[in-house]
N, C-alpha and C positions, 0 to 999 in steps of 0.2 A: 368590293368591286359593283355588286348590284347598287349599293348606296351612292357610290360615285357615279355610275350610269344614270340612276335617276336624278341625280344632282345637275348632271349635264342636261336633260331633258327639261328641267325646271327652269334653270337659270339660263336666259337668252343672252344673244350679245356676242362680243369677241371674246369673252371669257372662256364660252365652250372651246373655241379655235386653241387657245393657249392651255387648256387641259389637254385636250387631245394630244397635240403636239409633244406636250412634256411627257405624257404617258406612253407615246411612240419611242420617243428616245429611250425611256427608261426600261422597256418591256421588249423592245425590238431592237432599235438601232444599236444600243450598247451590245447586249446578248450576242447580235450577230457579228459585231466587231470584235468580241472575245473567241467566240468559236471558231469563226473562219480564220481568224489572225494568229500570230504566234503567242498571244497570251494564254491560249488554252494550254499550251505546253508550260507556260511561267507557274500556273497553277499546280502542275503536277510536281517542277522543281523546285521553285521557290515562292510557295504560297503567300509569305507575308509581303513580300515584293510585289505579287500579282494583285493582291487585295488593296496595297499602298496605291498602286498605279490606277487600279480601277476606281477606287474612291476619289483619286485625284480628278480623273477624266470627268466623273460627274459632279464634283465641285466646279470644275472649269466651265462647265454646261450652264449651272445654275448662276455662276457669279457673273457671265457674260449676259445672260438674260437679265439679270438684276441691275446691270448696268444701263441697259436701255440705249444703246449706243445712237439709234437714230434720233432720239429727242437731243443728245447730249450734240451731235453733230449739228442740228438745227440750231440749239442754243450756242453755239461755238465753245463749248465748255471743254477745251482741249487737255486740261491738266486733269480734270475728273474721267476723262477717257483713257488717256495714254498710261497714266499711273497704274490703275488696277490691271491693265493688260501687260505692262512690262513686270509687274508683280507676277502673273501667271507663268509669264516667261521665264522669268528666274527661278520658280517653283519648279518648273519643268525640266529646267539644265540641272538643278540640285537633286532631282529625282534619277537623271542618269547617271549620276556620281554614286547611286545606291552600291554598296560593296556586297556584289556577288561574290560566291566562292570560285575559287579559281578551279580550271580542269586541270585534271592529271593525268599525264600521259607518261610512258617509260622515258622518253627523251625529254628533258627538261625545256629546251628550245622550242620544241614542238608544243610543251603544255603552255608557253608563254603566248606563242604565236596564236593556238586555238582560243585561248583566253582573250587576247586583245580583239580577234575576229569576233568572237561570240558578244564582247561588249560592245563593239562598233554597231552589230546586228541589232542589239537590244536598244542601243541610244538613237538609231535610224528609226526603229518601229515606236519607238516613244514620241519622238517628234512627228512622225507622220499621223499617229492616231490622236496626239494633240491638235494639230492642224485640222483634221477631219472633223473634231469634236468643236473646235473653236469656230470652224466654218461653218458647220451645221447650227449652232447657237447664233451667229450673224445672220443667216439666212432666216432664221426663225423670228428673231428681232425684228427684221425688216419687214417679213412678210406680215408679222402680226401688227406693227405700227400701220402699214398701208391698209389692212384691213380695218382697223380701227378708225382710221380716217374716213374710210369708205362708210363704215357702219354710222358714223357721227353724221357725215354728210346727209344721208339718206334720212337719219332719224330728225335733223333739223328740218329737211325739207317736208318730211310727212308731218310734222308738227306745225309748220307754217301753213301748210295747205288745210290742216285740219281748222287752225285759228282763223284763217279766211274764210273757210266754209261756214263756221259758226258766225262770222261776222256777216258774211252776206245773206244769210239766214234770217238774222234778227234786224238788219238794217232796212230802213225805207229807202225808195228811190232817192238818190242824191238830187236829181234835179227837181222832182218834186219837194223834197225838204228845203232846199234852199230856196225856191221859189217862194213858198209859204212862208219862210222867215223872210224875206225881202218885203213880201205883203204887209206882215206884221210890222216890221220896222217902220214903213211907211205910215202906218197908223199910229204908232207911238212917237213919231218924229215931231220933235218941239215940245211935248208935254214935261220931259224932265231930263236934265243933261246926265243923271245917273242911271235912268232907265235906258237912254241911247247908248250910254257906255257899256252896261251891261249886257245890251242885246249883240253889240258888235263883237265883245269879246266871247260871248257864247256861240256865235256864229262862227269866229275864228276857231274855237274849241271844235266844234263840230267839222268844220272843212278840214282841219288837221287830222283828225281821227279818220276821215274818209280818204284823205290823201296818202296818208303813210301806211295805209292797208296793204298796199303792194310794194312797199320798201322795206327791206331786212335792215337798214339803217339810214340815220338822218343826221344832218350837222347838229352838233351840240347846242349850237346857238337858237336853232328852231325848237329844240326840246326845252331850253331855258324858257323861251319865250311862251311855250305851252303851260309850263309848271305857273309862270307868273300870271297867266290868263285864267288858271284854276284856282290859284290863290286868292286875286282880285273877286272872283264870283263868290267865293266861300266867305269872305269877308263882307260882301253886301248881304249876305243872307244872315249873317251872325249879329247883325246890329251893334256893331261896336263892342261886343263881349269877348271878341276874341283878338289877340295880338300876334303876329307873326314875324320873326325876324328870319329872313329869308336872304341869304348872301351866297353869292358864287365867285369863286377865284378862279378866273381862267387866263392863264398868259396870253399876250397879245399874240394874234396870229395861230391861235389853237383854236379858235371859236368854230371852225369848220371842221374838228374832229368827229368823226363818226361814231354814232352811238345807236344801240337798238332803240327803237321808238317807244315811248311810255312805258319803259321799263321802271323808271325812277318814280314816275307818276304812282304806282301803285302803293310804295311807301308813304307819299305825300297823303292819298286816298285814306290810307289807314291812320295817319297821325289826325288829320280832321275827323275821322269818322269816332274814335273812341278818345279823343284829346280835347273836344270842344264841346260848348254849351250855350244855348241861347239865352240862358238866365245867368249864368256864372262867370266871372272874369278867368280867362284861361289863355295861355301863352304856348306857341308852337315854334320850336326853332329848327331850321331847315338850312342846311349848309351843303355847298357843293364845290369841290376844288379838282384841278388837274395839273399833275407836276410829273414829268418825264413819263408820259403815257400810263400813270398810274390814276385812276378817277376814283375820288372817295366821295360817297354822298351818305349824309346822316340826318335823320330826325329825332326830335327829342319833345316830349309832350306829358304832361299831368294825365293821368287815367282819371276820366270823368264819369267812367261807369262802374258798377260793380267789378271787383277783380277776378272773380269766378266766370263771370259772362264773359269779361274781357280774354282771358285765357281760352277760354272755349270758341269764341270766334276768330281771333285774330290770325290762328295759324293757317287759315284757309287762303288767304290774300298772300301771305309771306310765302306758304308751300308753293303756291302757283309761281310766283316771282323766282323763288330758289330755283325750281324745276327748270324755267327758263333761261336761268343763269347757268345751270349745269350742261344745258344743251349749246348754248352760244360760247360759253367760256369755260371749258372743262379743266378744273386745276388752276384756273387763273383769276378765282374771285374768292371772296369772304364775304358772307352776311351772317352778322351776330345781333342778338337782341338780348336786351337787358331791363329787367323790371326792378326798380328798387325805391322804396318810400314813395309809392304810387307815382312813380316818374318812369316812363317807358322809353328806352333808346333804342333805334337802329341804325346799325352801322354797316354800309356797303362799300367794298373795296373791289376795283376790277383792273386787272392788267390788260389794258386794250391792245397792245403790241405785244 
């Protein structure tokens, strides 16, 4: 018990509430139901039947919790929700048919009558306790789900405010920055088309970064353009040594789908950081697709740095990306990495809806 209490103190979040509520059911709710109800007499008269009924009620509670009915209701998975509940009802009905010993009176007709009345009382009691346990379990399921949603909302808001604060601490005044860039652009105007293009793309990148600071989601089309500008600037820096295969397959009319800003850029930055060289030929493959609400983004590059150094540094950016995904899309994303023959691959899948 001391170890359990210590665990509850150390681990934060909704898991604490679930542990406490389950503990309350096991050591308070069910014992009170047994002591104050007819089951206390059952243990004295029919101990095996009482043990079976008690174990069945404990099993009902944890089965209902395991079903997580709130999520099944939201997902409209009626079959997965109804079939287990019908199985529990059937099991409780079979338990009411347990062959209890007949009562023995001098008058046979009185014995049969009393036995029937006793069996009816046991049946009603079993159904009543079954409804109480299932109702308690359903209440706990909905309360836990509501608390988890509330906790997740607060966590997202806290991380968002933390990220905004970090950005505001590190950024220069936007007006000063863009006025300075405009002045520099007027100086390089006409010197070289590549310089002008690079300057415009760089300014667009900075403007996008500042604009989306207050946005939780942005249209996918804007994120695609942002990635394109980043790739173009990187290619200018690498002097034709690097080649990029960048493809995006977005169905017509779905370019306005909302996604978290600059989430995929972390993976693109990672590919350029560890998969490019200013002196050796290298290739980076980037692919983005969207189909039926499932977004898939992948990068593939040859490792241009030492493997030990690569494995040491890469997880930092990927871990940050994974933490953000767990906050925004809990249980709705997959982020996998693979390194084989000096080729590093990252695959990201998100269920947006």
